[in-house]
C-alpha positions as CSV (number, residue, x, y, z in Angstrom):
1,X,-75.1,-21.9,-93.7
2,X,-72.6,-22.9,-95.6
3,X,-70.3,-19.5,-94.4
4,X,-71.4,-20.8,-90.7
5,X,-69.8,-24.6,-92.0
6,X,-66.5,-22.5,-93.5
7,X,-65.9,-20.0,-90.4
8,X,-66.4,-23.5,-88.5
9,X,-64.3,-24.9,-90.4
10,X,-61.3,-22.3,-90.4
11,X,-61.9,-22.2,-86.6
12,X,-61.5,-25.9,-85.6
13,X,-57.6,-26.8,-85.3
14,X,-56.3,-29.9,-85.9
15,X,-56.1,-31.9,-82.5
16,X,-52.9,-32.7,-82.1
17,X,-52.2,-28.7,-82.3
18,X,-54.7,-28.4,-79.6
19,X,-52.9,-30.6,-77.0
20,X,-49.4,-29.2,-78.0
21,X,-50.8,-25.9,-76.8
22,X,-52.9,-27.0,-73.2
23,X,-49.0,-28.7,-72.1
24,X,-47.4,-25.4,-73.0
25,X,-49.8,-23.2,-70.9
26,X,-49.6,-25.7,-67.9
27,X,-46.1,-25.9,-67.6
28,X,-45.9,-21.9,-67.7
29,X,-48.6,-22.0,-65.0
30,X,-46.2,-24.1,-63.2
31,X,-43.3,-22.7,-63.3
32,X,-44.9,-19.3,-62.2
33,X,-46.9,-21.2,-59.1
34,X,-43.6,-22.3,-58.3
35,X,-41.4,-19.6,-58.6
36,X,-44.3,-17.6,-57.0
37,X,-43.9,-19.8,-54.0
38,X,-40.2,-19.7,-53.7
39,X,-40.8,-16.0,-53.1
40,X,-43.4,-16.6,-50.6
41,X,-41.1,-18.9,-48.7
42,X,-37.6,-17.7,-49.1
43,X,-36.6,-14.8,-46.7
44,X,-33.4,-13.5,-45.9
45,X,-31.7,-12.0,-42.6
46,X,-29.5,-9.0,-42.6
47,X,-26.2,-9.1,-40.6
48,X,-26.7,-7.6,-37.4
49,X,-29.9,-9.4,-36.8
50,X,-31.9,-12.6,-36.0
51,X,-35.1,-14.1,-37.2
52,X,-37.8,-14.4,-35.1
53,X,-40.8,-17.1,-35.9
54,X,-44.5,-16.7,-35.5
55,X,-46.7,-19.7,-36.6
56,X,-50.7,-19.3,-36.7
57,X,-49.8,-16.4,-34.4
58,X,-47.2,-18.5,-31.9
59,X,-44.0,-16.9,-31.5
60,X,-41.8,-20.1,-32.4
61,X,-38.6,-20.8,-30.6
62,X,-36.6,-20.7,-33.5
63,X,-33.9,-18.2,-34.0
64,X,-32.2,-17.8,-37.1
65,X,-28.7,-15.7,-37.5
66,X,-28.0,-13.5,-41.1
67,X,-28.5,-15.2,-44.6
68,X,-30.8,-16.5,-46.9
69,X,-33.5,-19.1,-45.4
70,X,-36.9,-20.7,-46.2
71,X,-40.2,-20.3,-44.0
72,X,-44.1,-22.2,-44.9
73,X,-45.8,-19.5,-47.1
74,X,-48.9,-18.1,-46.0
75,X,-48.4,-20.0,-42.2
76,X,-45.6,-18.9,-41.1
77,X,-44.0,-15.2,-40.6
78,X,-40.8,-13.7,-39.6
79,X,-39.6,-10.6,-38.0
80,X,-36.0,-9.4,-38.1
81,X,-34.4,-8.5,-34.9
82,X,-31.4,-6.5,-34.7
83,X,-29.0,-7.8,-31.8
84,X,-26.5,-4.7,-32.3
85,X,-26.1,-1.8,-30.3
86,X,-28.6,0.7,-31.4
87,X,-30.1,4.3,-30.1
88,X,-33.4,5.0,-29.2
89,X,-33.8,8.4,-29.4
90,X,-37.0,10.4,-26.9
91,X,-37.8,13.6,-27.6
92,X,-39.7,16.3,-26.1
93,X,-40.1,15.2,-22.9
94,X,-41.8,17.6,-20.4
95,X,-41.6,17.6,-16.5
96,X,-41.7,20.0,-13.9
97,X,-39.1,20.1,-11.1
98,X,-39.6,20.9,-7.4
99,X,-40.2,24.5,-7.8
100,X,-43.1,23.6,-9.8
101,X,-41.3,25.5,-12.5
102,X,-42.0,23.1,-15.9
103,X,-38.9,22.6,-18.2
104,X,-38.6,20.4,-21.4
105,X,-35.9,17.7,-22.6
106,X,-35.7,18.4,-26.8
107,X,-33.9,15.1,-26.9
108,X,-32.7,12.0,-25.0
109,X,-30.6,9.4,-26.9
110,X,-30.2,5.8,-25.5
111,X,-27.7,3.4,-26.9
112,X,-28.9,-0.1,-25.9
113,X,-28.2,-3.5,-27.2
114,X,-30.1,-7.1,-27.3
115,X,-28.3,-9.7,-26.3
116,X,-29.0,-12.7,-28.4
117,X,-29.5,-15.5,-26.6
118,X,-32.4,-13.5,-24.8
119,X,-34.0,-12.3,-28.0
120,X,-36.6,-15.4,-27.6
121,X,-37.4,-14.2,-24.2
122,X,-37.9,-10.7,-24.3
123,X,-40.1,-11.2,-27.6
124,X,-42.0,-13.6,-25.8
125,X,-42.6,-11.6,-22.4
126,X,-42.9,-8.2,-24.4
127,X,-43.6,-8.2,-28.3
128,X,-41.2,-6.8,-30.9
129,X,-41.7,-3.3,-29.5
130,X,-40.0,-4.5,-26.2
131,X,-38.0,-0.8,-26.2
132,X,-41.2,1.2,-26.1
133,X,-41.8,-0.1,-23.0
134,X,-38.5,-0.2,-21.6
135,X,-37.1,2.4,-23.2
136,X,-39.1,5.4,-24.2
137,X,-41.0,5.3,-21.2
138,X,-39.3,4.4,-19.3
139,X,-36.8,7.5,-19.4
140,X,-39.7,9.4,-19.5
141,X,-41.2,8.2,-16.6
142,X,-36.9,8.6,-15.0
143,X,-36.7,12.0,-16.2
144,X,-39.6,13.2,-14.5
145,X,-38.3,11.5,-10.8
146,X,-35.4,13.2,-11.7
147,X,-36.7,16.9,-11.9
148,X,-39.4,16.4,-9.2
149,X,-37.1,15.9,-6.6
150,X,-34.3,18.5,-7.5
151,X,-34.7,22.2,-8.2
152,X,-34.8,24.0,-11.2
153,X,-31.3,25.6,-10.0
154,X,-29.8,21.7,-9.6
155,X,-31.3,20.8,-12.3
156,X,-29.7,23.0,-14.9
157,X,-26.9,23.8,-13.4
158,X,-25.6,22.3,-10.4
159,X,-26.3,18.2,-11.1
160,X,-26.8,18.4,-14.5
161,X,-23.8,16.4,-15.7
162,X,-24.8,13.2,-13.2
163,X,-28.2,13.1,-14.9
164,X,-26.8,10.9,-17.8
165,X,-25.2,8.4,-15.0
166,X,-27.9,8.6,-12.9
167,X,-30.4,7.3,-16.0
168,X,-27.9,4.5,-16.9
169,X,-28.3,3.7,-13.3
170,X,-32.0,3.6,-13.1
171,X,-32.9,1.8,-16.7
172,X,-29.8,-0.8,-16.1
173,X,-31.5,-1.5,-12.9
174,X,-34.9,-2.3,-13.9
175,X,-33.9,-4.2,-17.3
176,X,-31.4,-6.2,-14.9
177,X,-34.4,-7.7,-13.3
178,X,-37.1,-7.8,-15.6
179,X,-35.1,-7.6,-19.1
180,X,-31.9,-9.0,-18.7
181,X,-31.4,-9.1,-22.5
182,X,-30.9,-5.3,-22.7
183,X,-27.2,-3.7,-21.6
184,X,-27.5,-0.3,-21.6
185,X,-24.4,1.2,-22.8
186,X,-25.0,5.2,-22.6
187,X,-27.4,7.8,-22.3
188,X,-26.8,11.6,-23.8
189,X,-29.4,14.0,-22.4
190,X,-29.7,17.7,-23.9
191,X,-30.0,20.7,-22.5
192,X,-33.0,21.2,-21.6
193,X,-35.3,24.0,-22.1
194,X,-36.1,26.5,-19.4
195,X,-39.1,29.6,-19.5
196,X,-37.0,32.7,-21.3
197,X,-37.7,35.3,-18.2
198,X,-35.8,32.5,-15.8
199,X,-33.5,32.0,-18.2
200,X,-32.4,35.7,-18.5
201,X,-32.3,35.3,-14.8
202,X,-29.6,32.7,-15.0
203,X,-27.5,34.6,-17.2
204,X,-27.8,37.4,-14.8
205,X,-26.4,35.4,-12.3
206,X,-23.8,33.6,-14.3
207,X,-22.7,37.2,-15.5
208,X,-22.5,38.4,-11.6
209,X,-20.9,34.8,-10.4
210,X,-18.3,35.6,-13.6
211,X,-17.7,39.2,-11.9
212,X,-17.6,37.2,-8.7
213,X,-14.6,34.5,-10.4
214,X,-12.3,37.2,-11.5
215,X,-12.3,39.3,-8.2
216,X,-11.8,35.9,-6.5
217,X,-8.5,35.2,-9.3
218,X,-7.3,38.7,-8.6
219,X,-7.5,38.0,-4.7
220,X,-5.6,34.1,-5.1
221,X,-3.1,36.7,-7.4
222,X,-2.8,39.1,-4.2
223,X,-2.6,36.0,-1.7
224,X,0.1,34.5,-3.9
225,X,2.4,37.1,-3.9
226,X,2.5,37.6,-0.3
227,X,2.8,34.1,-0.1
228,X,5.9,34.3,-2.4
229,X,7.1,37.3,-0.5
230,X,6.3,35.5,2.4
231,X,8.8,32.6,1.6
232,X,11.5,34.9,0.4
233,X,11.6,36.3,3.6
234,X,11.2,32.5,5.5
235,X,14.0,31.7,3.2
236,X,16.1,34.5,3.9
237,X,15.9,34.3,7.5
238,X,16.1,30.3,7.0
239,X,19.4,31.6,5.6
240,X,20.9,33.8,7.8
241,X,20.1,31.0,10.6
242,X,21.8,29.0,8.9
243,X,24.5,30.7,8.5
244,X,24.7,31.5,12.1
245,X,24.5,27.7,12.8
246,X,28.0,27.1,10.5
247,X,28.8,29.6,12.3
248,X,28.6,28.3,15.4
249,X,29.6,24.4,14.1
250,X,32.6,26.0,13.3
251,X,33.4,27.4,16.3
252,X,32.4,24.1,18.2
253,X,34.5,22.6,16.0
254,X,37.5,24.5,16.4
255,X,36.7,24.1,20.2
256,X,36.5,20.5,19.7
257,X,39.9,20.4,17.6
258,X,41.5,22.3,20.4
259,X,40.6,20.1,23.2
260,X,41.9,17.4,21.1
261,X,44.6,19.4,20.6
262,X,45.1,19.4,24.0
263,X,44.8,16.2,25.0
264,X,47.2,14.8,22.6
265,X,49.9,17.4,23.9
266,X,48.8,15.8,27.4
267,X,49.5,12.2,26.2
268,X,52.8,13.0,24.7
269,X,53.7,15.0,27.6
270,X,52.9,12.0,30.0
271,X,54.4,9.4,27.2
272,X,57.5,11.7,27.7
273,X,57.0,11.4,31.5
274,X,56.7,7.5,31.7
275,X,59.8,7.5,28.8
276,X,62.2,9.8,31.4
277,X,61.3,7.5,34.3
278,X,62.3,4.7,32.3
279,X,65.8,6.3,31.2
280,X,66.5,7.5,34.2
281,X,65.9,3.9,36.4
282,X,67.4,2.9,33.8
283,X,70.7,5.1,33.9
284,X,70.7,4.2,37.8
285,X,70.8,0.5,37.3
286,X,73.5,1.3,34.5
287,X,75.9,3.1,37.1
288,X,78.0,0.7,38.5
289,X,81.1,-0.1,38.9
290,X,81.8,-2.6,36.2
291,X,80.1,0.1,34.0
292,X,82.8,2.7,35.1
293,X,86.1,-0.1,34.2
294,X,84.4,-0.2,30.9
295,X,84.3,3.2,30.3
296,X,87.7,3.9,31.7
297,X,89.1,0.9,29.6
298,X,87.4,2.2,26.4
299,X,88.9,5.8,27.1
300,X,92.3,4.2,27.7
301,X,92.5,2.6,24.3
302,X,91.8,5.9,22.8
303,X,94.8,7.5,23.9
304,X,97.7,5.3,22.6
305,X,101.0,6.2,21.6
306,X,103.8,5.1,19.4
307,X,107.6,4.3,21.0
308,X,110.9,3.8,19.5
309,X,113.4,2.8,21.1
310,X,114.6,-1.0,22.5
311,X,112.6,-0.2,25.4
312,X,108.7,0.2,26.2
313,X,107.6,2.9,28.6
314,X,106.3,1.3,32.3
315,X,103.8,3.8,31.6
316,X,102.0,0.9,29.3
317,X,102.3,-1.5,32.3
318,X,101.6,0.2,34.9
319,X,98.0,-0.9,36.3
320,X,98.8,2.0,39.3
321,X,96.3,4.3,37.2
322,X,93.6,1.8,36.3
323,X,93.7,-0.2,39.8
324,X,93.9,3.4,41.6
325,X,90.2,4.4,39.6
326,X,88.7,1.4,40.1
327,X,89.3,1.2,43.5
328,X,87.8,4.6,44.0
329,X,85.2,3.7,42.0
330,X,84.3,0.4,44.1
331,X,84.3,2.9,47.4
332,X,81.0,5.0,47.0
333,X,81.8,6.2,50.3
334,X,84.6,8.2,48.9
335,X,85.2,10.5,46.2
336,X,83.0,9.3,43.6
337,X,79.9,9.1,46.5
338,X,78.9,12.9,46.4
339,X,79.1,13.8,43.2
340,X,77.5,10.8,42.0
341,X,74.6,11.0,44.5
342,X,74.4,14.5,43.4
343,X,73.8,14.0,40.2
344,X,71.0,10.8,40.8
345,X,68.8,13.2,43.0
346,X,68.9,15.6,40.7
347,X,68.0,14.2,38.4
348,X,65.2,12.6,40.8
349,X,64.4,15.7,41.8
350,X,63.8,16.7,37.8
351,X,62.0,14.0,37.2
352,X,59.6,14.2,40.3
353,X,58.8,17.8,39.2
354,X,57.6,16.6,35.5
355,X,55.7,14.1,37.3
356,X,54.4,16.6,39.7
357,X,53.4,18.9,37.1
358,X,51.7,16.3,34.8
359,X,49.6,15.0,37.8
360,X,46.6,16.5,39.8
361,X,46.5,17.4,43.1
362,X,46.3,14.3,45.8
363,X,43.0,15.9,47.0
364,X,41.1,14.5,43.7
365,X,40.6,11.1,45.3
366,X,39.6,12.8,49.1
367,X,36.2,13.1,46.5
368,X,35.7,9.3,46.4
369,X,34.4,6.9,48.8
370,X,36.0,3.4,47.8
371,X,33.0,0.4,48.4
372,X,34.7,-2.6,47.0
373,X,37.1,-3.9,44.4
374,X,35.5,-5.2,41.7
375,X,38.4,-6.6,40.1
376,X,42.3,-7.3,40.9
377,X,44.5,-8.1,38.2
378,X,48.5,-7.5,37.3
379,X,47.6,-4.2,36.3
380,X,46.1,-2.8,39.2
381,X,42.3,-2.8,40.8
382,X,38.6,-1.7,40.0
383,X,36.9,0.3,42.7
384,X,33.4,0.7,43.0
385,X,33.4,4.6,44.8
386,X,30.7,6.8,45.7
387,X,31.2,10.6,46.0
388,X,31.1,12.5,49.2
389,X,31.3,16.3,47.2
390,X,29.7,18.1,49.4
391,X,28.4,19.5,46.1
392,X,26.2,16.1,45.3
393,X,22.9,15.5,46.9
394,X,22.5,12.5,49.6
395,X,19.6,11.3,48.3
396,X,21.1,10.4,44.9
397,X,23.2,7.4,45.2
398,X,25.5,8.1,42.5
399,X,28.2,5.2,42.0
400,X,31.3,6.4,40.2
401,X,34.4,3.0,39.0
402,X,37.6,3.9,39.3
403,X,40.0,2.0,37.9
404,X,43.9,2.6,39.6
405,X,46.5,1.6,37.1
406,X,50.0,0.6,38.7
407,X,52.1,2.6,36.0
408,X,55.3,1.7,38.2
409,X,55.2,-1.9,37.1
410,X,54.9,-1.9,32.9
411,X,55.2,1.4,30.9
412,X,52.7,-1.2,28.8
413,X,49.9,-0.5,31.7
414,X,51.4,3.2,31.6
415,X,50.2,3.2,27.9
416,X,46.9,1.3,28.4
417,X,46.3,4.0,31.3
418,X,47.2,6.7,28.5
419,X,45.4,5.5,25.6
420,X,42.0,5.1,28.1
421,X,42.4,8.7,29.2
422,X,43.2,9.3,25.7
423,X,39.6,8.4,24.5
424,X,37.8,9.1,27.5
425,X,38.5,12.7,27.2
426,X,38.2,12.7,23.2
427,X,34.5,11.3,23.6
428,X,33.6,13.8,26.8
429,X,34.1,16.6,23.9
430,X,31.0,14.9,22.4
431,X,29.1,12.2,24.0
432,X,27.7,9.1,23.1
433,X,24.4,7.5,24.3
434,X,26.3,4.2,24.2
435,X,30.1,5.1,25.5
436,X,31.2,4.6,28.6
437,X,31.2,7.9,30.5
438,X,34.5,9.6,31.3
439,X,34.6,11.3,33.7
440,X,38.3,12.3,35.3
441,X,42.0,11.1,35.6
442,X,44.7,11.9,38.3
443,X,48.2,10.4,39.3
444,X,50.3,9.9,42.0
445,X,53.6,9.7,42.4
446,X,54.7,7.4,45.2
447,X,53.6,4.8,44.3
448,X,53.7,5.9,41.0
449,X,50.1,5.1,40.0
450,X,47.4,6.6,37.7
451,X,43.8,6.8,38.7
452,X,40.8,6.6,35.8
453,X,37.4,7.3,36.8
454,X,33.7,6.8,34.7
455,X,30.6,7.0,35.8
456,X,29.3,3.5,36.9
457,X,26.7,2.0,34.5
458,X,25.9,-0.9,35.2
459,X,26.5,-4.8,35.2
460,X,28.9,-6.1,32.5
461,X,27.2,-8.6,30.5
462,X,29.3,-11.6,31.1
463,X,28.0,-11.4,34.8
464,X,24.6,-11.0,33.4
465,X,25.2,-14.8,31.6
466,X,27.1,-16.3,33.7
467,X,26.8,-17.3,37.5
468,X,29.8,-18.8,39.6
469,X,29.0,-21.4,41.6
470,X,31.9,-23.6,43.1
471,X,34.1,-22.1,41.1
472,X,32.3,-23.8,38.3
473,X,30.7,-21.3,35.5
474,X,26.9,-21.6,34.7
475,X,24.9,-20.3,32.5
476,X,22.2,-17.6,34.6
477,X,18.6,-17.3,34.4
478,X,18.6,-14.1,32.8
479,X,20.1,-16.1,29.8
480,X,17.5,-18.9,30.1
481,X,14.9,-15.8,30.0
482,X,16.8,-14.4,26.8
483,X,16.7,-17.1,24.5
484,X,13.2,-19.1,25.7
485,X,11.0,-15.7,25.6
486,X,9.9,-13.5,23.0
487,X,10.5,-10.7,25.1
488,X,14.5,-12.3,25.8
489,X,14.6,-11.9,21.7
490,X,13.6,-8.4,22.2
491,X,15.8,-7.7,24.1
492,X,19.0,-9.5,22.4
493,X,17.7,-7.2,19.1
494,X,18.2,-4.2,21.2
495,X,21.5,-4.8,23.0
496,X,23.6,-5.7,19.4
497,X,21.4,-2.9,18.0
498,X,22.7,-0.8,21.0
499,X,27.0,-2.4,20.4
500,X,26.3,-1.5,16.5
501,X,24.8,1.9,17.7
502,X,28.2,2.3,20.0
503,X,31.0,0.7,17.3
504,X,29.2,3.5,14.7
505,X,30.6,6.8,17.7
506,X,33.8,4.9,17.3
507,X,34.2,4.4,13.5
508,X,32.8,7.5,12.7
509,X,35.7,9.0,14.4
510,X,38.1,6.4,12.7
511,X,38.7,4.2,16.2
512,X,38.5,0.3,16.5
513,X,37.7,-1.0,19.8
514,X,39.5,-4.2,19.5
515,X,38.1,-5.5,22.1
516,X,34.2,-6.0,21.6
517,X,33.5,-9.2,24.6
518,X,30.4,-9.4,27.0
519,X,32.9,-8.3,29.8
520,X,33.1,-5.0,27.9
521,X,29.6,-4.8,27.4
522,X,27.8,-3.5,30.6
523,X,24.1,-3.4,30.9
524,X,22.0,-1.2,33.2
525,X,18.7,-2.5,33.7
526,X,16.9,1.1,34.2
527,X,13.7,0.5,36.2
528,X,10.7,2.0,34.8
529,X,9.9,3.9,37.7
530,X,13.1,5.3,39.6
531,X,14.8,5.5,36.3
532,X,17.9,3.7,38.6
533,X,19.9,0.7,37.5
534,X,19.4,-2.4,39.4
535,X,22.3,-4.2,41.1
536,X,21.2,-7.1,40.1
537,X,18.4,-9.0,38.2
538,X,14.9,-7.6,39.2
539,X,13.0,-11.1,40.3
540,X,9.5,-11.4,39.1
541,X,7.9,-9.6,36.5
542,X,9.1,-6.0,37.7
543,X,9.2,-3.9,33.9
544,X,12.8,-2.7,33.3
545,X,14.5,-0.7,30.0
546,X,17.9,-2.4,28.2
547,X,20.7,0.0,28.1
548,X,24.1,-0.7,27.2
549,X,27.7,0.9,27.4
550,X,30.5,-0.5,25.5
551,X,33.7,0.4,28.2
552,X,37.8,-0.1,28.2
553,X,39.2,1.6,25.1
554,X,42.4,0.5,26.2
555,X,43.0,-1.6,23.3
556,X,41.4,1.1,21.1
557,X,43.1,2.4,17.6
558,X,43.3,5.8,15.9
559,X,46.0,6.9,13.4
560,X,47.0,9.0,16.7
561,X,47.0,6.2,19.0
562,X,49.0,4.0,16.8
563,X,51.9,6.6,16.2
564,X,52.3,7.6,19.7
565,X,50.4,5.8,22.3
566,X,51.2,2.1,21.6
567,X,55.6,2.6,21.7
568,X,57.6,1.5,19.2
569,X,56.1,-1.4,17.9
570,X,52.6,-0.7,17.5
571,X,49.6,-2.4,18.6
572,X,50.3,-6.0,19.0
573,X,48.3,-9.3,20.3
574,X,48.9,-8.8,24.1
575,X,46.3,-6.0,23.6
576,X,43.7,-8.6,22.5
577,X,41.3,-11.4,23.2
578,X,42.0,-14.0,21.5
579,X,38.7,-16.2,21.3
580,X,37.4,-12.7,19.9
581,X,40.3,-12.0,17.2
582,X,39.7,-11.8,13.7
583,X,41.6,-14.1,11.3
584,X,43.6,-11.2,9.8
585,X,44.8,-10.0,13.4
586,X,46.5,-13.3,14.0
587,X,47.8,-14.4,10.7
588,X,48.9,-10.8,10.0
589,X,51.4,-8.6,12.6
590,X,50.5,-5.6,10.7
591,X,46.6,-5.5,9.8
592,X,46.1,-2.1,11.1
593,X,48.4,-0.9,8.2
594,X,45.6,-1.8,5.5
595,X,42.9,0.4,4.2
596,X,40.4,2.3,6.5
597,X,37.3,0.0,6.3
598,X,39.0,-2.8,6.8
599,X,40.8,-2.2,9.8
600,X,37.2,-0.8,11.3
601,X,35.9,-4.1,10.2
602,X,37.8,-5.8,12.7
603,X,35.4,-4.6,15.6
604,X,32.5,-6.2,13.2
605,X,33.9,-9.6,13.5
606,X,34.4,-9.3,17.2
607,X,29.8,-8.4,17.8
608,X,29.3,-11.8,15.5
609,X,31.2,-13.3,17.8
610,X,29.5,-12.0,20.4
611,X,26.3,-12.9,19.1
612,X,27.2,-16.1,18.8
613,X,27.7,-16.3,22.2
614,X,24.6,-15.3,23.4
615,X,23.0,-18.4,21.4
616,X,25.3,-20.7,22.3
617,X,26.1,-19.5,26.3
618,X,29.9,-19.8,25.9
619,X,32.6,-18.0,25.1
620,X,34.1,-20.9,23.4
621,X,32.4,-20.6,20.2
622,X,34.9,-22.0,17.8
623,X,36.4,-24.7,20.3
624,X,36.5,-28.3,18.5
625,X,34.7,-31.4,19.8
626,X,36.5,-33.8,22.3
627,X,37.0,-36.4,19.0
628,X,38.4,-33.8,16.6
629,X,40.6,-31.9,19.6
630,X,42.5,-35.4,19.6
631,X,42.7,-36.0,16.2
632,X,44.6,-33.1,15.7
633,X,47.1,-33.3,18.5
634,X,47.7,-36.4,17.6
635,X,49.0,-36.2,14.2
636,X,50.6,-32.2,14.9
637,X,52.1,-33.9,17.9
638,X,55.3,-32.6,16.3
639,X,54.6,-29.2,16.2
640,X,54.8,-26.1,18.9
641,X,52.0,-25.2,21.2
642,X,51.5,-21.9,18.6
643,X,51.5,-23.3,15.7
644,X,49.2,-26.3,17.2
645,X,46.4,-22.8,18.8
646,X,46.3,-21.9,15.1
647,X,45.9,-25.1,13.5
648,X,42.9,-25.7,16.1
649,X,41.3,-22.1,15.1
650,X,41.4,-22.4,11.5
651,X,39.7,-25.7,11.6
652,X,37.0,-24.7,13.6
653,X,36.5,-21.9,11.0
654,X,36.6,-24.6,8.6
655,X,33.8,-26.7,10.0
656,X,31.7,-23.3,9.8
657,X,32.6,-22.7,6.7
658,X,33.6,-18.9,7.5
659,X,37.3,-20.4,5.7
660,X,37.5,-22.4,2.7
661,X,40.5,-24.0,1.6
662,X,41.3,-22.5,-1.9
663,X,39.3,-19.7,-1.5
664,X,41.2,-17.6,1.6
665,X,42.9,-14.5,0.7
666,X,46.4,-14.1,-0.5
667,X,47.0,-11.4,2.3
668,X,46.4,-14.1,4.7
669,X,47.7,-17.2,3.5
670,X,49.8,-19.2,6.2
671,X,52.1,-21.7,5.5
672,X,50.8,-23.5,8.0
673,X,48.2,-26.3,6.0
674,X,45.7,-28.6,8.2
675,X,45.0,-30.7,5.9
676,X,48.6,-31.4,5.3
677,X,48.3,-33.7,8.5
678,X,46.3,-36.1,6.8
679,X,42.9,-35.6,8.6
680,X,40.7,-34.7,6.2
681,X,39.4,-31.4,5.3
682,X,35.9,-30.1,6.7
683,X,32.5,-30.5,4.7
684,X,32.1,-28.4,1.5
685,X,28.6,-27.7,2.0
686,X,28.6,-24.4,2.9
687,X,24.8,-23.8,3.3
688,X,22.6,-21.8,5.7
689,X,21.6,-25.4,6.9
690,X,24.8,-26.5,7.6
691,X,25.5,-23.5,9.5
692,X,22.7,-23.7,11.5
693,X,23.0,-27.1,12.1
694,X,26.6,-26.5,13.8
695,X,25.3,-23.7,15.9
696,X,22.7,-25.7,17.6
697,X,25.0,-28.4,18.3
698,X,26.8,-26.4,20.4
699,X,23.6,-24.5,21.6
700,X,22.6,-26.5,25.0
701,X,19.0,-26.1,24.3
702,X,19.4,-26.7,20.6
703,X,17.1,-24.2,19.2
704,X,20.3,-22.0,17.2
705,X,19.0,-19.5,15.7
706,X,15.8,-17.3,16.6
707,X,15.4,-16.6,13.2
708,X,16.3,-16.5,9.4
709,X,17.5,-13.0,9.5
710,X,19.7,-13.2,13.3
711,X,21.5,-16.5,11.1
712,X,22.3,-14.0,8.1
713,X,23.5,-11.4,10.0
714,X,25.9,-13.7,12.0
715,X,27.0,-15.1,8.6
716,X,27.7,-11.7,6.6
717,X,29.1,-10.1,10.2
718,X,31.7,-13.6,10.0
719,X,33.1,-13.4,6.4
720,X,36.7,-14.2,6.4
721,X,37.6,-11.4,3.5
722,X,37.1,-8.6,5.1
723,X,36.0,-6.9,1.9
724,X,32.7,-8.6,2.2
725,X,32.0,-8.4,5.9
726,X,29.3,-6.0,6.9
727,X,29.9,-2.4,7.9
728,X,28.6,-0.8,10.7
729,X,26.1,1.3,8.8
730,X,25.2,-2.0,6.6
731,X,24.6,-4.1,10.1
732,X,21.8,-1.0,11.0
733,X,20.2,-1.5,8.1
734,X,20.1,-5.0,8.4
735,X,16.9,-7.1,8.4
736,X,17.2,-8.6,11.7
737,X,16.5,-5.0,13.4
738,X,13.8,-4.1,10.9
739,X,12.1,-7.1,10.4
740,X,7.6,-7.0,10.4
741,X,6.1,-8.0,13.4
């Protein structure tokens, strides 16, 4: 009993110690409970995933981003869902082909990605194993469908490379429709496994195919060699043909040069005839008694003697010798008459022989029936004629233009005729589609005249544009059609194109026409059915083609013509038409001595004036209005008419902003300055709008240019500086002719 009491006593603790121990135990238990709670409620979501939660088995709408998160323990469950690119591998897919052969795809890999925005909807509909439904099962289904529709040959060889794309299209199509959050990135299909017996057949077939390909390649090599030999033979043949062509071209060039030489020699002979005729006429007029008296006095003055002594010889003062001589010279019916007439007749017979040699027989004119005279001037006449040759077909009304030049009236007329003949024969050796067609020429002695024969090409553009009513020139109906209809605008474009084409034929031969104007542009209104030129503008809607030819080369120049066919003074303003003359030819008399490119630009200015005339319906393109003309005329009252005319022209060019004071070329400067008279200079606003306004104010229809390209073409043709002016090749490439319809 006592021992038991002592044991109890040893086992009994003090009261304060019992409390401390219980407290420590409770605190440790609380800490462990808190740690356990934290462990159960906290969770981390790795990068590339999002967290989804279920509470009591229900999917929550909360989707958390990667990182550390907390949840209610025991009640809330979570699952990380990958939203980066992941690969699903489907293995051992069995399928049967259309022919009944079973094949096996060992592995098919599908790369896909689930969008964050569609995580909740996808899991809500298909659970966390959504890929089993839409990838693993779907790929097997699509492969079986593919195999069932194809033969073994197609699956294994022919269209195997298309399986990947077909699987992507099939999978993505269903996913887009049912699971829009899944994006199929790639599908990789391995080669299927086929039965060994069939594989051996394929290998044997492939071996035979390889041999066949080798044979085909050898055949291709042989064909290539044959093609190469063929090309070599063709190259040799082409080289031979080119050589023959070059020889033929050289022969033709030699023939052209021979014709040119003959033409030049003919022109020189004609010029010599003219010179001899004029010298003979001058000598005849010079042979007068007064001239003989002068010759006698000069001869006596040269024969003098010196006398010594106080008396001079009576012979010095004896006028009997001179008197007798002058008396005999004055009486033509006496001693001097017979030898002088004999000498004159001898000279006349020589000139007649030269003229007859250079002329053709008078029978030339008998080939033509002169119908009517279309123009009469100081130089001669222009006749419309038809052929009366027995060789001509009577059903064909073949007309000609015969130009009769009275060469006996002036040597200038004769040289003009020689120039037309020279250029006509030059172009006849190389025909051009838009130049006058020269036929022949012949001459007569009495009266002295030259006839030039050309093909009748149609009506002049001037006669088409204008009509004369009671000696008043008015704009024609054809001009209104040209300006107010789309067909008319197209016809105007064709006219200018053909004019540039004609000038290109001239400029390529270094020939400047120098007289481009509507009177020298002959237009054929060709009937679409008969192919003949109408004598007047067809009435109604009768269709026709417009064809233009450039005529009258009497003012044209080239190096040979300047040297031999313009006399000693060369080309002058007498052969020019003032309204169509560029400023360099007005201000500088020797403008044709400049560079070849600048000389040819003469014609380009004239084309610009013609275009303006077609638009405003008047040849007075650069005419000042009445008020400005009156002011200038009053200020320039002390000037002569030539200087006034020049001042008016320069002022008009300033109004068009063609000439801008202070910027003109030094070569073309003149002492005449219009602003010296006190009249304000033209406006310095030189834009396309101001140029268009100047033209529109002069246009009776108030329409102006048909489009911006026509405006720019005219401005580039009417440039003061010849270097800035368009060449004929540049003009043919202008957008005005190639603008989109």
